N, C-alpha and C positions, 0 to 999 in steps of 0.2 A: 512577499509574494510566496505562494505555496505551489509546488508541483507534486503531483501524485503519480507514482509509477505503479502500473497494474500489469505485471508480467502473466503469462500463461503458467499453468502448473508445470513445474520442472523448468521454468524459463531461466534466463540469466538473472542473477541476484540484483543487478542494478543496470539502468540503461547505459548504452555505450556513451551517451552524451551527459553523463552524471556531473562531470566537472562544470560543463557549461550551465546546467541548471542550478547547481549550487553557487555559481558565481552570481546568479540572478536572484536567488532567494533560497528557500528551504525545500529540500528534496525529501518527500515523504515516501518511505518504503516500509510496508507493513511487516511486522515480525515474522520470523519463520514459523512461529506457532500457528499462524493463519495460512501462509502460503505453502507450507510443507505438509499439511495435514490432508490426506486423500479424502477423509470424511466430509471435507468442506467443498469438494468439487463435483460438479455434474459431469463435465468432460474437461479435456485439457485447456479449454479456453473460457469455461464459464463456472462460476461458483454456484453452489446450490443455496437454499434458503438459509442454511446454518452457516455457511461461509459468508454470505452477504451480510447476515446479522453480525457475525464477528468482526468483519472488515468495517461496517458501518459504526459499530461502537468504538472501535480503535480510532477510526477517522474523526469521529465527533470529539473524542478526547484530545487528539492532536490539534484540531482547529481551535478548541477552547483554550488549549495551552498556548497557542500561537497568539490568540487575542489577548490573553493575559500579559504576554510579554511585550505587546505593542500598545 
C-alpha cells in the first residue's frame, strides 16, 4: 500500500502520523527539489503547472518502482 504526503509549501517535512503510515505500507514524500522550489508553486497550498509536472513525473516513477518490487 502506498501513501502520498502532499504538504503545503514550507509545511512540515512529513506528516505527524508518519510512523502509522509506514507501519501499513510505503509513505511517499516528494524530494526537496520539488517541494522547496518556489518556482513550482502558485501559492502556499497549490503547485503551478511546472510543479505539477515535476511531482507527477516523480510519482509515476515511484509507482512503477513499487510495482516492480511486488
